[in-house]
DRENSEDREN-94694 format. One record per residue: x, y, z of N, C-alpha, C in turn; residue in one letter. Coordinates in steps of 0.2 Angstrom, whole numbers, plus 2048, in hexadecimal, padded with zeros to 3 digits. Layout:
// DRENSEDREN-94694
   npx   npy   npz   capx   capy   capz   cpx   cpy   cpz   aa
     X     Y     Z      X      Y      Z     X     Y     Z    A
...
This chain:
// DRENSEDREN-94694
   npx   npy   npz   capx   capy   capz   cpx   cpy   cpz   aa
   74B   57C   E2D    748    575    E2E   742   576   E33    M
   73D   572   E31    737    573    E35   735   56C   E37    S
   732   56B   E3D    730    565    E40   729   564   E41    F
   726   55F   E40    71F    55E    E41   71E   55C   E49    A
   71A   560   E4C    719    55F    E54   712   55C   E55    T
   712   558   E5A    70B    555    E5C   70B   555   E64    A
   704   555   E66    703    554    E6D   6FE   54E   E6D    T
   700   549   E71    6FC    543    E72   6FA   542   E79    I
   6F4   53E   E7A    6F2    53C    E81   6F0   535   E80    Q
   6F4   531   E84    6F2    52A    E84   6F5   526   E8A    G
   6F5   51F   E8A    6F6    51B    E8F   6FD   518   E8E    F
   702   518   E93    708    515    E92   707   50E   E92    V
   70A   50A   E8D    70A    503    E8D   711   500   E8E    T
   716   504   E8E    71D    501    E8F   721   507   E90    W
   726   506   E95    72B    50B    E96   732   507   E97    K
   737   50A   E93    73E    507    E93   741   509   E9A    S
   747   506   E9B    74B    508    EA0   74F   50E   E9E    T
   753   511   EA2    758    517    EA0   75D   514   E9B    L
   75D   518   E95    762    516    E90   766   51C   E90    L
   76D   51B   E8D    771    520    E8C   775   520   E86    Q
   775   525   E82    778    525    E7B   780   525   E7C    T
   783   523   E77    78B    524    E77   78D   52A   E79    P
   78A   530   E78    78C    536    E79   78A   538   E81    S
   786   534   E84    785    535    E8B   77E   538   E8D    G
   77A   539   E88    773    53B    E89   76F   536   E8C    R
   76A   538   E90    765    533    E93   75F   533   E8F    N
   75C   52D   E8E    756    52D    E8B   751   527   E8E    V
   74B   528   E8E    746    523    E90   741   523   E8A    V
   73F   51D   E88    73A    51C    E83   734   519   E86    N
   72E   51C   E83    727    51A    E85   723   517   E7F    L
   71F   513   E80    71A    511    E7B   713   514   E7E    L
   710   518   E7B    709    51B    E7D   704   519   E78    V
   6FE   516   E7B    6F9    514    E77   6F3   519   E77    S
   6F1   51C   E71    6EC    521    E71   6E5   51D   E6E    V
   6E0   51C   E72    6DA    519    E70   6D6   51D   E6B    P
   6D4   51A   E66    6CF    51D    E61   6C8   51C   E63    D
   6C5   521   E65    6BE    521    E67   6B9   51E   E62    K
   6BA   520   E5C    6B5    51E    E57   6B6   516   E55    K
   6BC   514   E55    6BD    50D    E54   6C0   50A   E5A    K
   6C0   503   E5B    6C2    500    E61   6CA   4FE   E60    E
   6CE   503   E5E    6D5    502    E5D   6D9   507   E60    T
   6DF   507   E60    6E3    50C    E62   6E9   50D   E5E    S
   6ED   513   E5F    6F3    514    E5B   6F8   515   E60    T
   6FE   511   E5F    704    512    E64   709   517   E61    S
   70C   51A   E66    711    51F    E65   717   51D   E69    Y
   71D   51E   E66    723    51D    E6A   725   524   E6C    K
   726   526   E72    729    52C    E75   730   52B   E77    L
   734   530   E75    73B    530    E78   73C   536   E7C    S
   73D   535   E82    73E    53A    E87   745   53B   E89    I
   748   541   E88    74F    542    E88   751   547   E8E    W
   757   546   E91    75A    54A    E95   757   54C   E9C    D
   754   552   E9C    752    554    EA3   74B   551   EA5    T
   747   54E   EA1    741    54B    EA3   741   544   EA5    Q
   747   541   EA3    748    53A    EA4   747   538   EAB    V
   74A   53B   EB0    749    539    EB7   741   539   EB9    G
   73E   53E   EB7    736    53F    EB9   733   539   EB6    S
   734   537   EAF    731    532    EAC   732   52B   EAF    V
   738   52A   EB1    73A    524    EB5   737   523   EBB    L
   736   529   EBF    733    529    EC6   72B   529   EC5    E
   728   52C   EC1    721    52E    EC2   71D   52A   EBC    Y
   71F   528   EB7    71B    525    EB2   71B   51E   EB2    V
   715   51B   EB2    714    514    EB3   710   511   EAD    K
   710   50B   EAC    70C    507    EA7   705   508   EA9    K
   701   50A   EA4    6FA    50B    EA5   6F8   512   EA7    G
   6FD   516   EA8    6FB    51D    EA9   6FA   522   EA3    Q
   6F5   526   EA4    6F3    52B    E9F   6F8   531   E9F    L
   6FB   532   E9A    6FF    538    E99   6FE   53C   E93    I
   700   542   E93    700    547    E8D   707   549   E8C    T
   709   548   E85    710    54A    E83   70F   54E   E7D    A
   715   552   E7C    715    556    E76   71D   555   E73    T
   71E   555   E6D    724    554    E6A   724   554   E63    G
   72A   553   E60    72B    553    E59   729   54C   E56    N
   725   54C   E51    722    546    E4E   727   544   E48    L
   728   53D   E48    72C    53A    E43   729   533   E42    S
   72B   530   E3C    728    52A    E3A   72E   525   E3A    L
   72E   51F   E3E    733    51A    E3D   730   514   E39    E
   735   511   E35    733    50B    E31   737   506   E34    H
   734   500   E35    737    4FA    E36   735   4F5   E31    Y
   73A   4F0   E2F    739    4EC    E29   733   4E7   E2A    Q
   733   4E5   E31    72E    4E0    E32   727   4E2   E35    T
   727   4E9   E37    721    4EB    E3A   71E   4F1   E36    K
   718   4F3   E38    715    4F9    E36   719   4FF   E38    N
   718   505   E35    71C    50B    E37   719   50D   E3E    P
   71E   510   E42    71C    512    E48   71D   51A   E49    I
   718   51D   E4B    719    525    E4C   71D   526   E52    L
   721   52A   E52    726    52C    E57   726   533   E59    R
   725   534   E60    726    53B    E62   72D   53B   E65    L
   732   53F   E62    739    53F    E64   739   546   E68    D
   73D   546   E6D    73E    54C    E71   738   54E   E74    F
   734   549   E76    72D    54A    E79   72E   54D   E80    A
   729   551   E82    729    554    E89   722   552   E8B    S
   722   54F   E91    71C    54D    E95   719   553   E97    I
   713   555   E95    70F    55B    E97   70B   559   E9D    V
   708   554   E9E    704    552    EA3   705   54A   EA5    D
   707   549   EAB    708    542    EAD   702   53E   EAF    Y
   6FC   542   EAF    6F6    53E    EB1   6F6   53B   EB8    G
   6F2   536   EB9    6F1    533    EC0   6F4   52C   EBF    I
   6F8   52B   EC4    6FB    524    EC5   6F6   51F   EC5    D
   6F6   51A   EC1    6F1    515    EC1   6F0   511   EC8    P
   6F5   511   ECC    6F4    50E    ED3   6F0   513   ED7    D
   6F1   519   ED7    6EE    51E    EDB   6E6   51F   ED8    M
   6E5   51E   ED2    6DE    51F    ECF   6DA   51A   ED3    R
   6DC   514   ED4    6D8    50F    ED7   6D6   511   EDE    K
   6DA   515   EE2    6D8    517    EE8   6D3   51D   EE8    K
   6D3   521   EE3    6CF    527    EE3   6C8   525   EDF    Y
   6C8   520   EDB    6C2    51F    ED7   6C0   518   ED9    I
   6BB   518   EDE    6B8    512    EE0   6B0   514   EE0    S
   6AD   50F   EDE    6A5    510    EDD   6A2   50B   EE2    I
   69E   50E   EE7    69A    50A    EEB   694   508   EE8    D
   693   502   EE6    68D    500    EE1   687   501   EE5    E
   686   500   EEB    680    500    EEE   67E   508   EEE    S
   682   50C   EF0    681    513    EF0   67F   516   EE9    N
   682   513   EE4    681    515    EDD   67A   513   EDB    A
   678   50D   EDD    671    50A    EDB   66C   50E   EDF    M
   66D   510   EE5    668    514    EE9   667   51B   EE6    D
   66D   51E   EE4    66C    524    EE0   668   524   EDA    T
   66A   51F   ED6    666    51E    ED0   65F   51D   ED1    A
   65D   519   ED6    656    518    ED7   652   51F   ED9    K
   656   523   EDD    653    529    EE0   652   52E   EDA    K
   657   52E   ED5    656    532    ECF   650   530   ECB    V
   64F   529   ECA    64A    527    EC6   643   528   EC9    K
   643   528   ED0    63C    52A    ED3   63A   531   ED2    Q
   63F   535   ED2    63E    53D    ED1   63B   53E   ECA    K
   63D   53A   EC5    63B    53B    EBE   635   539   EBD    V
């Protein structure tokens, strides 16, 4: 038996609470939106995170966060919706930067940026 595997990088748009199967396995589901740079659209993927990584996902992954994940690719069909690509048994490869922390580190001083742009233009 072979599985199609995929690696995706995108922004978390939704995160479920901790779910437990009847057999006792822990799972957390995520929806990750991957923007298409050529078109102004994006593709959404459902990620199922199982067992050992569940705690890390619940604690560290937030809505709007850029993550990289890898897993087995499958296609889910719903009667009223378009098919959804799903990464089952996904592993988070990179948790990226917390969207709240990004605001602290990425701040642009507009006056300084304008001064620097003027100096560069003067040298040219």
